[in-house]
N, C-alpha and C positions, 0 to 999 in steps of 0.2 A: 179958681184957676191958680195953680202953683207956679210961681216964677222961679226960673233957674238962671243964674248969671252966666253970661257968655264965657267968661274965663274959667268957670267951673268945668265946662265941657272941654275947653282947650287943655287944661291941666290934666284932666282925667284921661283924655285920649293920648296925650304925650306920655303919661306914665304907663298906659297899657301897651303902647308901641315898644317902649324899652323893656318892660317886664316880659312881654311875649317873646322877645328876641333873646333875652338873657336866661329866662327860667323855663326849662322844659317841664310840662305838667307832671304832677305826681303820678297820675294814671299811666302816662307814657313810660316814665322811669320804672314803675312797678312791673309793667309787662315786658320791658326790655330785660329786666333782671330775671324774670321768669323764663324768658326765651333763652337767656344765657345758660340757665340750668338744664334746659331741655334740648338745646341744639346738639346735633350729632356730629356736625362738621367742626374739626379743630380750627380751620380758617374762619368759619362762621363764628365760633366762640371768641376768637381773637378780635374780630371786627366788632361784635357786640360789646365786648369789654372796652374797646376804644371809644365806642359811642357813649357808653356810660361815663367813662372818664372825661370825655369832652363835655358832656352835660354838666358834670360836677365842676369842672374848671370854669365854664361859662357862668354857673350859678354863683360860685364863690368870688370870682373876680369881676362879675357884672360886665361881661363881654358877650358878643353875639354867639349863639350856638353854632351858627353857620355864617360864612362870609356873604351869602345871599340873604339879605335881610328882608327881601320880599316886597311885593306890591301890598300896600296897606288896604286890606279888604275889611270893611266895617259893617257889622250887622247892628242896625239901630232899631230898637223897639221904643217908640215914642208914646207915652201915656197921653190920652186925649185930653186930660185935665191938666196938662203941663204946658207952659209957655217959656221958651228960651228968649232972653233979652238980646235979640240979634238973630242972625241966620245960623241955624244949627249946622248946616253943611259947611259953611265958612268956618265955624268954630271947630268942626272935626278936622278940616284941612289945616287950620292953624295949629291944631294939636299934633297932627302928623308931622308938620314942619318942625315944630318944637322938639318932639320926641326923637326924630331921626337926626336932628342937628345936635341937640344937647347930649343925646345918647351915643353919638359917634357910630351911627348905623349907616350901612352903605346905602347910597341913593341910586336907585335903579330905574327910575321912570323917565322916559323921553316924552317931550311935549307933542310930537307928531309921530304917528306910527310908521310913516314912510321916510320922512325927512330927518327924523331923529332930534337930537339936541336934548341933553339931560336937563330936567327942570331944576336940579340942584338941591331939592329938599324932599324928594320922594312923594310930592303931591302931583296931581290930585289923587285922593283916595277913591276907591270904589265903595259906594255906600248903598246898602240894601236897607230900605226903610219900611217898617211896619207900624201902623197905628194900632195901639192896644188900649184896653180900658185902664183907668187909673191915673195916678199923678206921678208915676215914676218914669225914669229914662234908663233903659238898659242898653249898654254899649259893649259890643264884643269886637275886639280887634284881632284879626287872623292874618298875619303876614304870610303871603303866598309866594314861594320861590319859583323861579322860572323853570328850573329843571323838572320839577314834578308837574307843574301846570302844563308843560309841553306834552306830557304823556296822557293828557285828558282828551275825551272825545264824546261827541254827540252822534247818535245814529237814529235815523227815523225808520224804525222797524215796522213790520206788518203786524196787525193785531193777532194774526194766526201764529206768529212766532212764539207768543206766549212766554211763560217764565223760563222754559228751557232755552229759548232764543236769548233771553236776557243773560242767563248764566253763561252761555257760550260766548256772548259778546264780551262780558266782563273778563272771563278767563283769557280770551284772545287778546284783549287790550293789555292785560298784565304781562302776558307772554311776549308781546311785541315790545313792550316797554323795557323789559329785561333789567339791566343795571342802571338805566338812565335816570330814574327818579330817586336814586339813593335809597334802596330798600334796606331794612324792612319798612314797607309803606303802610299807610292807612288809605283804604279805598272807599270813596263815597259814590253811591249809586243813586241816580234819580230815575224814577219811572213815572210816566204820565205827564199831564199838563200839555204844554206846547213846546215848540222848538227852543225858545229862549228860557222858558220857565224850568224845563227839566235840568238844564245846566245849573240853575240856581239851587234846585233841590239837591243835586249831587254835592255842591259845595257846602250847602247848609248841613248836610249829613256829617261832614267832617268836624263839626263843632261838638259832637257827642263825646263823652268820656269813653275811654277804651272799656269794652265789655258791656256797654249800655245797649241793650237790644231794642229793636223795633217793638212797639207795644202790641202789634198784631203778630200772634204766634206763627202765622204762615210766613211772613217776611223775616221774622226772627230765625226761623229754621233755614231760610234761604241764606241769610247772613252767615250762619254757622257753616253751612255746606260750602259756600264760596270760599270762606276763610280756609277750610280744610283743603279744598282743591288747589287754591293758590299756593299754600305752603307745601303741597306735594309736587310743585313744578320744578323744584330744585334750584331756583334762581339764587336764593339765599341772601344773607346780609351783604349789601353793596354789590350784589350780583356775582359773588365769588363762590357760590355754592352753599347749600345747606337747606334746612327745613324751615327757616324763618324768613319768608319772603314778604309777608304782611303781618301787621300787628292786629288789625281788625278790618271788618267790612261793615259799612253802615248803609242801609237803604231807606230812602224817603220816597213817598209816593203821593200822587195827586190825581184826581179824576181827569179823564182824557176824552177827546172826540172819538166817536165810534170808528172813524176811518183812520185814526192815527195811533201810533204806539211809540212815542219818543222815549229813548233811553240814553242816559248820560253817565259817564264815568269821570269822576274828578279824583286825581291821584294826589296824595300828600306824601312827602318824604318822611323819614323816621323822626325828623324834627316837626312834629305835629303841633304847631304853635297857635295858641289862641288864649286870650285873657279877657275877662269880663268884669264890668263894674255896673252896679245899680245906683243911680243917683236919685 
């Protein structure tokens, strides 16, 4: 059994919180540059240029890409042959507290969903835990802003709706979202499982690198088709018109009950933030 010190987790999570908010992924920057070259709208080009400039300022000055530094969503893969000296969820929350305080990141979490009151340190985090073989710990921090999260949705469809129903739902959700999630967006789609699990699938889908297709050719084709249709909507960068409404679409699937057909859309803004470490 491999032992991992509590503070190793704390320090790693703190660093991930800061880096995810400061440094836009190379894959996102690359596709934004490609979009700038292809965009037909002059306003769209101007907006994309500003997004790239903003990302560069954030990177060089180590300041947040966006003023909304997000809910700290953590994907934890825990090796079954690993033991943390202390409670790992507590360590993750202490890491979030440290990262958001020392990194001067905006604290956006309220302790009670109805009564409010800011916790003051952006805790608690949302932690999705998976037990995996081996003696490593993989931690991904994906800060999730409220504007894009609010444009997400779960729909319990009929099995007879099939893949065409899924496509129609995704397109409708993006259309209704319009400029609200700060496009160009990244769209995560979950299909199958149960009511609560399909939302997890849609969020997990957002962790992929831009351009990384579903390994199943059927769903890979659906991803490409949806991306094309979304970019033909004319919403454009920041909703000001153009051909760049989404940077990519990712689909994750899971077996379902014969009577159920859950589908979820989780929307990410252009600042598709996530950083990973393996300990």
